DOPAVEX-559131 format. One record per atom (N, C-alpha, C): residue in one letter; x negated, y, z. Coordinates in steps of 0.1 Angstrom, whole numbers, padded with zeros to 4 digits, always signed. Each point is the difference from the previous one (the first is absolute). Layout:
# residues N
AXYZ;...
//
This chain:
# residues 308
M+0235-0579-0180;M+0013-0002+0006;M+0006-0013-0006;N+0005-0009+0009;N+0006-0012-0005;N+0015+0002-0003;C+0004-0005-0011;C+0015+0002-0004;C+0006-0014+0002;V+0013+0000+0005;V+0008-0012+0002;V+0011+0001-0010;A+0001-0011-0008;A+0011-0001-0010;A+0014+0001+0007;S+0009+0007-0006;S+0013+0003+0006;S+0007-0013+0003;E-0001-0010-0009;E+0008-0012+0002;E-0004-0009+0012;V-0012+0003+0006;V-0004-0007+0012;V+0001+0008+0013;M+0005+0012-0001;M+0001+0009+0012;M+0012-0003+0009;G+0010-0007-0006;G+0011-0003+0008;G+0013+0001-0008;R+0011-0005+0005;R+0012+0000-0007;R+0011+0005+0009;A+0010+0007-0006;A+0012+0005+0007;A+0011-0009-0005;Q+0009-0004+0009;Q+0011-0008-0004;Q+0013+0006+0006;R+0010+0001-0009;R+0012+0006+0005;R+0009-0011+0005;V+0006+0003+0012;V+0010-0009+0006;V+0014+0006-0002;D+0007-0005-0009;D+0013+0007-0004;D+0010-0001+0012;D+0000-0011+0007;D+0010-0002+0011;D-0006+0003+0014;A-0010+0009+0001;A-0006+0003+0013;A+0010+0004+0010;R+0010+0008-0003;R+0010+0005+0009;R+0008-0012+0006;G+0005-0009-0009;G+0008-0011+0004;G-0008-0010+0008;R-0013-0002-0003;R-0008-0009+0008;R-0002+0006+0014;Y-0002+0013+0001;Y-0002+0006+0013;Y+0012-0001+0009;V+0012+0003-0007;V+0012-0001+0008;V+0002-0014+0006;E-0003-0010-0008;E+0001-0014+0004;E-0010-0003+0011;F-0012+0006-0001;F-0010-0002+0011;F+0006+0005+0013;C+0004+0013+0000;C+0006+0006+0012;C+0011-0008+0006;K+0009-0005-0008;K+0011-0008+0005;K-0005-0013+0006;S-0011-0005-0005;S-0005-0013+0005;S-0005+0001+0014;T-0003+0013+0005;T-0004+0001+0014;T+0011+0001+0010;F+0012+0000-0005;F+0012+0000+0008;F+0005-0014+0002;P+0005-0004+0012;P+0004-0014+0002;P+0010-0005-0010;F-0002-0011-0006;F+0008-0006-0010;F+0015-0002+0005;E+0001-0003+0012;E+0013-0003+0006;E+0008+0012+0004;Q-0007+0012-0001;Q+0007+0012+0004;Q+0003+0009-0012;N+0009+0009+0002;N+0003+0010-0010;N+0004+0013+0006;L+0002+0011-0008;L+0004+0013+0005;L+0014+0003-0003;R+0009-0009-0003;R+0014+0002-0003;R+0006+0007+0012;G+0009+0010-0003;G+0007+0007+0011;G-0008+0011+0006;L-0012+0003-0005;L-0008+0011+0005;L-0001+0011-0010;K+0003+0012+0004;K-0001+0012-0008;K-0013+0007+0003;I-0009+0001-0009;I-0013+0006+0002;I-0002+0013-0007;A-0004+0011+0007;A-0004+0012-0007;A-0015-0002-0002;L-0004+0002-0013;L-0014-0003-0003;L-0006+0012-0007;D-0011+0006+0006;D-0007+0011-0005;D-0013-0004-0006;C-0002+0002-0013;C-0012-0004-0007;C-0010+0011-0003;A+0003+0012+0005;A-0010+0011+0000;A-0004+0004-0014;H+0009-0002-0010;H-0003+0003-0014;H-0014-0006-0004;G-0002-0012+0005;G-0014-0005-0001;G+0000-0014-0007;A-0011-0008+0004;A-0003-0012-0007;A+0011-0010+0000;A+0008+0000+0011;A+0010-0011+0001;A+0014+0004-0005;Y+0001+0012-0006;Y+0014+0005-0003;Y+0007-0010-0009;H-0007-0007-0009;H+0007-0008-0011;H+0002-0014+0005;L-0006-0005+0011;L+0001-0014+0003;L+0005-0002+0014;A-0003+0009+0010;A+0004-0003+0014;A+0016-0002+0001;P+0008+0009-0007;P+0014-0003+0001;P+0004-0013-0004;H-0007-0006-0011;H+0004-0013-0005;H-0003-0011+0011;V-0011+0002+0007;V-0004-0011+0010;V+0011-0001+0010;F+0005+0011+0006;F+0010-0001+0011;F+0013-0003-0006;H+0003+0004-0012;H+0013-0003-0006;H+0001-0015-0003;E-0011-0005-0006;E+0001-0014-0004;E+0000-0010+0012;L-0004+0005+0012;L+0002-0008+0012;L+0014+0002+0006;G+0008+0008-0006;G+0014+0001+0004;G+0004+0013+0006;A-0009+0009+0003;A+0004+0013+0006;A+0007+0009-0009;E+0008+0009+0005;E+0006+0011-0007;E-0011+0011+0002;V-0005+0006-0011;V-0011+0009+0000;V+0004+0014-0004;V-0003+0010+0008;V+0002+0014-0004;V-0014+0005-0001;A-0005+0002-0012;A-0013+0004-0003;A-0002+0015-0002;I-0010+0006+0007;I-0003+0014-0002;I-0015+0001-0003;G-0004+0012-0004;G-0014+0001-0004;G-0005-0009-0011;V+0009-0001-0010;V-0002-0009-0011;V+0000+0007-0014;S-0004+0013+0001;S+0000+0008-0013;S-0013+0007-0001;P-0011-0008-0003;P-0013+0006-0001;P-0001+0008-0013;N-0008+0011+0000;N-0002+0008-0012;N-0015+0002-0002;G-0008-0007+0007;G-0014+0001-0002;G-0007+0010+0010;F+0008+0008+0007;F-0005+0010+0009;F+0006-0001+0014;N+0012-0006+0001;N+0007+0001+0013;N-0001-0012+0009;I-0011-0008-0001;I-0002-0011+0009;I-0002+0005+0014;N+0008-0006+0010;N+0000+0004+0014;N+0005+0014+0003;E+0006+0006-0010;E+0005+0014+0002;E+0014+0000+0006;G+0001+0002+0013;G+0013+0001+0006;G+0006-0014+0003;F-0007-0011-0004;F+0005-0013+0002;F-0011-0009+0005;G+0004-0012+0004;G-0010-0010+0004;G-0003+0000+0014;A-0010-0009+0004;A-0004-0001+0014;A-0005+0012+0006;T-0006+0009-0008;T-0005+0013+0006;T+0011+0010+0001;H+0012-0002-0004;H+0011+0009+0001;H+0012-0008+0004;P+0000-0006+0012;P+0011-0009+0005;P+0014+0006+0001;E+0000+0014+0000;E+0014+0006+0001;E+0009-0004-0012;A-0006-0002-0011;A+0008-0004-0012;A+0006-0014+0003;L-0007-0009+0006;L+0005-0013+0003;L+0011+0001+0010;Q-0002+0008+0011;Q+0010+0002+0010;Q+0013+0005-0006;L-0001+0010-0008;L+0012+0006-0007;L+0007-0011-0008;A-0007-0008-0008;A+0006-0010-0008;A+0007-0011+0008;V-0006-0004+0011;V+0006-0010+0009;V+0013+0005+0005;R+0000+0012+0005;R+0012+0006+0006;R+0011+0003-0011;S-0004+0006-0011;S+0010+0004-0010;S+0006-0012-0007;H-0007-0011-0001;H+0005-0012-0007;H+0005-0011+0010;A-0001+0003+0013;A+0004-0009+0010;A-0007-0014-0001;A-0013+0001-0003;A-0008-0012-0002;A-0003-0007+0013;D-0002-0013+0000;D-0004-0008+0011;D-0014+0002+0004;L-0009+0004-0010;L-0014+0001+0002;L-0006+0009-0010;G-0011+0006+0003;G-0008+0008-0009;G-0014-0005-0001;I-0005+0000-0013;I-0014-0004-0002;I-0006+0011-0009;S-0012+0005+0005;S-0007+0011-0008;S-0014-0004-0002;L-0004+0000-0013;L-0013-0003-0005;L-0008+0013-0002;D-0013-0001-0002;D-0007+0012-0004;D-0003-0001-0015;G-0007+0010-0005;G-0002+0000-0015;G-0006-0012-0006;D-0011-0005+0007;D-0006-0012-0006;D+0006-0013+0006;A+0010+0001+0008;A+0008-0011+0005;A-0008-0010+0009;D-0010+0005+0007;D-0007-0009+0009;D+0004+0003+0015;R+0008+0010+0002;R+0005+0004+0013;R+0015-0001+0001;V+0005-0003+0012;V+0014-0001+0001;V+0004+0005+0014;I+0011+0008+0001;I+0006+0003+0013;I+0015-0003-0002;M+0007-0002+0011;M+0014-0004-0002;M+0009+0008+0010;A+0013-0001-0003;A+0010+0007+0009;A+0011-0009+0002;D+0006+0001+0012;D+0012-0008+0003;D+0013+0008-0005;R+0011-0006+0003;R+0013+0006-0006;R+0003+0014+0006;H-0007+0004+0011;H+0002+0013+0005;H-0009+0010-0006;G-0010-0005-0008;G-0010+0009-0005;G-0013+0001+0009;T+0000-0007+0011;T-0012-0001+0008;T-0011-0006-0007;L-0012+0006+0000;L-0012-0005-0007;L-0008-0010+0008;Y-0006-0009-0007;Y-0009-0010+0006;Y-0013+0000-0008;N-0011+0004+0007;N-0013+0001-0007;N-0007-0013+0000;G-0012+0000-0006;G-0008-0012-0002;G-0004-0007+0013;D-0002+0008+0011;D-0003-0006+0013;D+0012-0009+0005;Q+0012+0005-0001;Q+0012-0007+0004;Q+0002-0012-0009;L-0001+0001-0013;L+0002-0011-0009;L-0010-0011+0001;L-0013+0004+0004;L-0010-0010+0002;L+0004-0008+0012;Y+0005+0006+0010;Y+0005-0008+0012;Y+0011-0010-0004;V+0009+0005-0009;V+0011-0009-0004;V-0006-0012-0007;L-0010+0002-0009;L-0006-0011-0007;L-0006-0010+0009;A-0008+0005+0010;A-0007-0009+0010;A+0010-0007+0008;A+0011+0006+0005;A+0010-0006+0009;A+0007-0011-0008;D+0003+0003-0013;D+0007-0010-0008;D-0010-0012-0002;G-0012+0002-0002;G-0010-0010-0002;G-0001-0009+0012;V+0000+0006+0012;V+0000-0008+0012;V+0013-0009+0001;A+0011+0006-0003;A+0013-0008+0000;A-0001-0012-0009;Q-0008+0001-0011;Q-0001-0011-0009;Q-0011-0010+0004;G-0007+0003+0011;G-0010-0009+0004;G-0014+0003-0005;K-0001+0012-0007;K-0013+0004-0005;K-0008+0007+0011;R-0013-0002+0000;R-0009+0007+0009;R-0011+0007-0007;S-0001+0013+0002;S-0011+0008-0007;S-0002+0012+0008;G-0012+0005+0000;G-0002+0013+0006;G+0006+0011-0009;V+0001+0012+0004;V+0005+0011-0007;V-0010+0012-0001;A-0002+0005-0012;A-0010+0011-0001;A+0007+0013-0003;G-0003+0010+0008;G+0005+0013-0001;G-0012+0010-0003;T+0002+0012+0002;T-0011+0010-0001;T-0001+0008+0013;L-0010+0009+0000;L-0003+0008+0011;L+0013+0009+0003;M+0009+0002-0010;M+0011+0008+0002;M+0013-0008+0004;T-0001-0013+0000;T+0012-0008+0004;T+0005+0004+0014;N+0013+0002+0001;N+0006+0004+0012;N-0003-0010+0011;L-0004+0005+0012;L-0003-0009+0011;L+0012-0009+0004;A+0012+0005-0001;A+0012-0008+0003;A+0001-0012-0009;V-0004+0001-0012;V+0000-0012-0009;V-0011-0010+0004;E-0011+0005+0003;E-0011-0009+0005;E+0005-0008+0012;Q+0006+0007+0009;Q+0005-0007+0013;Q+0011-0010-0004;A+0009+0004-0009;A+0011-0009-0003;A-0005-0012-0007;I-0010+0001-0009;I-0006-0011-0007;I-0007-0009+0011;G-0006+0006+0010;G-0007-0008+0010;G+0011-0008+0008;E+0011+0005+0002;E+0011-0007+0007;E+0005-0012-0008;L-0003+0000-0013;L+0004-0011-0009;L-0010-0011+0002;G-0011+0002+0007;G-0011-0009+0002;G-0010+0000-0011;L+0000+0011-0008;L-0009+0001-0012;L-0012+0009+0003;E-0011-0002-0005;E-0012+0009+0001;E+0002+0012-0010;F-0004+0011+0005;F+0001+0012-0009;F-0014+0007+0000;A-0004+0005-0012;A-0013+0007-0001;A+0002+0012-0010;R-0008+0010+0002;R+0001+0012-0008;R-0011+0002-0009;A+0003+0003-0013;A-0010+0004-0010;A+0000+0015-0002;K-0010+0004-0007;K+0000+0015-0004;K+0013+0003-0008;V+0003+0012-0001;V+0012+0004-0007;V-0002-0003-0015;G+0010-0006-0006;G-0001-0003-0015;G+0003-0015-0002;D+0009-0003-0009;D+0004-0014-0002;D-0012-0009-0004;R-0010+0005-0007;R-0012-0008-0004;R-0007-0005+0013;Y+0000+0008+0010;Y-0007-0004+0013;Y+0009-0010+0007;V+0013+0001+0000;V+0009-0009+0006;V-0002-0014-0007;L-0001+0000-0013;L-0001-0012-0008;L-0014-0007+0004;E-0010+0008+0001;E-0013-0006+0003;E+0000-0006+0014;L+0007+0006+0009;L+0001-0006+0014;L+0008-0013+0000;M+0011+0000-0008;M+0008-0012-0001;M-0008-0011-0006;Q-0007+0003-0011;Q-0008-0011-0006;Q-0011-0005+0009;Q-0006+0009+0008;Q-0010-0004+0009;Q+0005-0009+0011;K+0012+0002+0005;K+0006-0007+0011;K+0009-0012-0005;G+0003+0000-0013;G+0009-0010-0005;G+0014+0002+0004;W+0004+0012+0002;W+0014+0004+0003;W+0009+0002-0012;I+0013+0000+0002;I+0009+0002-0012;I+0008+0012+0001;W+0001+0007+0012;W+0008+0012+0001;W-0009+0012+0003;G+0003+0011-0007;G-0007+0012+0003;G+0007+0012-0006;G-0004+0012+0005;G+0006+0012-0006;G-0002+0013+0007;E+0005+0010-0004;E-0001+0013+0006;E+0013+0008+0000;G+0001+0010+0008;G+0012+0007+0002;G+0006+0007-0013;S-0009+0003-0009;S+0004+0007-0012;S+0008-0009-0009;G+0000-0013+0003;G+0009-0009-0008;G-0008-0010-0009;H-0014+0000+0001;H-0008-0010-0006;H+0002-0013+0008;L+0006-0010-0005;L+0001-0013+0007;L-0006-0011-0008;L-0006-0010+0007;L-0007-0011-0007;L+0005-0013+0006;C+0005-0009-0009;C+0005-0013+0004;C-0008-0010-0009;L-0011-0004+0005;L-0010-0008-0008;L+0005-0014-0003;D+0011-0004+0007;D+0006-0013-0004;D+0010+0001-0012;K+0002+0013-0004;K+0009+0002-0011;K-0007+0007-0012;H-0010+0008+0003;H-0007+0008-0011;H-0014+0003+0005;T-0009+0003-0010;T-0014+0002+0003;T-0003+0015+0003;S+0010+0009-0002;S-0002+0014+0003;S+0013+0006+0004;G+0000+0013+0004;G+0012+0007+0004;G+0010+0002-0011;D+0012-0002+0002;D+0011+0001-0010;D+0013+0004+0007;G+0005+0012-0003;G+0011+0005+0007;G+0013-0008-0002;I+0002-0005-0012;I+0011-0009-0003;I+0000-0013+0008;V-0012-0006-0001;V-0001-0013+0007;V+0001+0002+0015;S-0006+0011+0005;S+0001+0003+0015;S+0014+0002+0004;A+0008+0007-0008;A+0014+0003+0003;A+0008-0013+0000;L-0003-0009-0009;L+0007-0013-0001;L-0003-0008+0013;Q-0012+0001+0005;Q-0003-0008+0012;Q+0007+0005+0012;V+0003+0013+0001;V+0008+0006+0011;V+0014-0004-0002;L+0005+0000-0012;L+0014-0005-0003;L+0001-0014+0003;A-0010-0008-0002;A+0001-0015+0003;A+0001-0001+0015;A-0008+0008+0008;A+0001-0001+0014;A+0014+0004+0005;M+0006+0010-0006;M+0014+0003+0003;M+0010-0011-0002;R-0002-0006-0012;R+0009-0011-0004;R-0001-0012+0010;R-0013-0003+0002;R-0002-0012+0009;R+0005+0002+0014;S-0001+0012+0005;S+0004+0003+0014;S+0014+0004+0001;G+0006+0005-0011;G+0014+0005+0001;G+0000+0013+0007;K-0011+0007+0001;K-0001+0013+0007;K-0002+0011-0009;T+0003+0012+0004;T-0003+0013-0007;T-0014+0005+0004;L-0004+0010-0008;L-0013+0005+0003;L-0001+0006+0014;D+0010+0007+0004;D-0001+0006+0014;D+0000-0011+0010;Q+0007-0011-0002;Q-0001-0011+0010;Q-0013-0007+0000;L-0006-0001-0012;L-0013-0007-0001;L-0012+0008+0007;T+0003+0013+0001;T-0011+0009+0005;T+0004+0006+0013;E+0011-0005+0006;E+0004+0007+0013;E-0009-0001+0011;S-0010-0010+0000;S-0009-0001+0011;S-0012+0010-0001;I+0000+0007-0011;I-0011+0010-0002;I+0005+0014+0001;E-0006+0008+0009;E+0002+0014+0001;E-0013+0007-0004;L-0001+0005-0012;L-0012+0006-0004;L-0004+0011+0009;L-0013+0001+0003;L-0005+0011+0008;L-0002+0012-0008;P+0004+0012+0005;P-0003+0012-0008;P-0015+0002-0002;Q-0003+0004-0012;Q-0014+0003-0003;Q-0002+0015-0003;R-0011+0005+0005;R-0004+0014-0003;R-0014+0001-0006;L-0001+0006-0011;L-0013+0001-0007;L-0004+0015-0001;I-0012+0003+0004;I-0006+0013-0001;I-0013-0001-0008;N-0001+0009-0010;N-0013+0001-0007;N-0008+0012+0005;V-0012-0003+0004;V-0009+0011+0005;V-0012+0002-0010;R-0001+0012-0005;R-0011+0003-0009;R-0013+0003+0008;L-0010-0007-0003;L-0013+0001+0007;L-0011+0003-0009;A-0011+0005+0005;A-0012+0002-0008;A-0005-0014-0005;R-0005-0001-0012;R-0003-0013-0006;R-0010-0008+0008;D-0009+0007+0007;D-0011-0008+0007;D+0004-0001+0015;F+0012+0002+0004;F+0004+0000+0014;F+0001-0015+0004;D-0007-0004+0011;D+0000-0013+0005;D+0012-0002+0010;W+0011-0002-0005;W+0012-0001+0008;W+0000-0012+0009;E-0006-0011-0004;E+0000-0012+0007;E-0007+0001+0014;N-0010+0009+0000;N-0007+0002+0013;N+0002+0013+0006;H+0011+0007-0003;H+0004+0012+0006;H+0005-0002+0014;P-0006+0005+0010;P+0003-0003+0014;P+0015+0004+0003;A+0005+0011-0004;A+0014+0004+0003;A+0010-0009-0006;L-0002-0005-0012;L+0009-0009-0006;L-0001-0014+0007;I-0012-0004+0003;I-0001-0013+0007;I+0008+0000+0013;A-0002+0011+0008;A+0007+0002+0013;A+0015+0000-0002;E+0005+0008-0009;E+0014+0001-0002;E+0006-0014-0006;R-0008-0006-0008;R+0005-0013-0005;R+0002-0010+0011;Q-0010-0001+0009;Q+0001-0009+0012;Q+0012+0004+0008;A+0002+0013+0002;A+0011+0004+0009;A+0014-0004-0006;V+0001+0003-0013;V+0013-0003-0007;V+0002-0015-0001;T-0010-0007-0003;T+0001-0015+0000;T+0005-0005+0013;Q-0005+0005+0011;Q+0004-0005+0013;Q+0015+0004+0002;Q+0003+0012-0004;Q+0014+0005+0002;Q+0010-0008-0008;L-0003-0004-0012;L+0009-0007-0009;L+0001-0015+0005;G-0011-0006+0005;G+0001-0014+0004;G+0003-0009-0012;S+0008-0010+0002;S+0004-0009-0010;S+0012+0005-0008;S+0005+0012+0003;S+0012+0005-0007;S-0003+0010-0011;G-0013+0001-0004;G-0004+0009-0010;G-0013-0003-0006;R-0005+0007-0010;R-0012-0003-0007;R-0006+0013-0006;I-0013+0001-0001;I-0007+0011-0006;I-0008-0006-0012;L+0000+0007-0011;L-0008-0003-0011;L-0007+0013-0005;I-0013+0000+0000;I-0007+0012-0005;I-0010-0005-0011;R+0002+0006-0011;R-0009-0004-0012;R-0003+0012-0009;A-0011+0000-0006;A-0004+0010-0009;A+0006-0002-0014;S+0004+0011-0006;S+0005-0001-0014;S-0012-0005-0009;G+0003-0008-0010;G-0010-0004-0009;G-0003+0010-0011;T+0009+0010-0001;T-0001+0010-0012;T-0002+0014+0005;E+0003+0003+0012;E+0000+0014+0005;E-0007+0001+0013;P-0005+0012+0004;P-0006+0001+0014;P+0011+0001+0010;L+0008-0010+0001;L+0011+0000+0010;L-0001-0012+0009;L+0004+0002+0012;L+0002-0011+0010;L+0015-0002+0002;R+0004-0012-0002;R+0014-0003+0001;R+0003-0006+0014;I+0008+0006+0008;I+0003-0004+0013;I+0015-0005+0001;M+0002-0013+0002;M+0013-0005+0001;M+0003-0006+0013;V+0011+0003+0006;V+0004-0005+0013;V+0014-0006-0001;E+0002-0012+0006;E+0013-0006+0001;E+0003+0000+0015;A+0012+0003+0003;A+0005+0000+0014;A+0014-0003+0001;R+0005-0002+0012;R+0014-0004+0002;R+0010+0011-0005;T-0004+0013+0001;T+0008+0011-0004;T-0007+0009-0010;D+0007+0006-0009;D-0006+0009-0009;D-0007+0012+0006;A+0006+0005+0011;A-0006+0011+0007;A-0014-0005+0007;G+0000-0012+0005;G-0012-0005+0006;G-0011-0002-0011;A+0004-0005-0012;A-0010-0002-0010;A-0005+0013-0005;R+0008+0010-0002;R-0004+0013-0004;R-0009+0007+0010;A+0003-0001+0013;A-0008+0006+0010;A-0014-0006+0001;A-0001-0014-0001;A-0012-0007+0000;A-0009+0004-0012;A+0006+0000-0012;A-0008+0003-0012;A-0005+0014+0001;E+0008+0010+0005;E-0004+0014+0001;E-0011+0001+0010;R+0000-0008+0011;R-0010+0001+0010;R-0013-0005-0006;L+0000-0011-0007;L-0012-0005-0006;L-0006+0010-0011;A+0009+0006-0008;A-0004+0009-0010;A-0007+0013+0006;A+0006+0004+0012;A-0005+0012+0006;A-0014-0001+0006;S-0005-0013+0001;S-0013-0002+0006;S-0011+0002-0011;L+0004+0002-0012;L-0009+0001-0011;L-0002+0014-0005;P-0012+0004-0005;P-0003+0013-0005;P+0005+0001-0015;A+0013+0001-0001;A+0006+0001-0013;A-0004+0012-0008;L-0001-0001-0013;L-0003+0012-0009;L+0012+0008-0003;G+0012-0005+0003;G+0012+0007-0003;G+0006-0003-0013;
//
């Protein structure tokens, strides 16, 4: 057995001002000529990674910050707060009469936002805001989403004159697609957003700052920036099947899928994919109405020999 002396195995170096450096980096992604003065922001840090620094970023840019989810105890990360529990943000926006709400998740790579009424805006909508703002600045880039990106967002991005492509679900796959195509914008509805002209990976604080920059540049509110998008209702049904069932070649499912696709036309979408961890088939339908999406998903599920 070969032994390696400890002094040549590597070194650890402590960076005493890591927080301050990171705050300054985040601020550097916001336009120098802009600020957040006059804006009251409700900020939910999910008792997570950004609890000690995110409030400083927005405050130092001039915003009045009402911070919640900033009392971690080692066990309560994402517990009742953060992007996975947006009701906490909605309550904070309304109770503090904030102009805007920002909610991060526990590791601070996701962001969702709320307007002054408490209306929520997910990653799909925020991705459109970033792309539209980029076009207004004269930037041209395609936009990467995922298989779950709402069809209305894909169509709205197309109306901007930009190419749109879908990756598998997961921000790592979105990043791979962006790098492959040389694009700068990408994301998914859960709030993972990527702005490769500002950062090399997803960062909820940086993403939120890019949305705020779009608002400042345009002089518009979130609801005004997204008024051209009416998200299509999505219905997801999980069907438990035998592990060796060949659903891709099942005649009844093929026939129903063709029929539903024809019925939806350009106003809807079907996504059928197998779970990577369970013997489940995930059937998702988007349609103009929630009732239509539900009926179509149920019709497709009924064509399968479910185990119950």
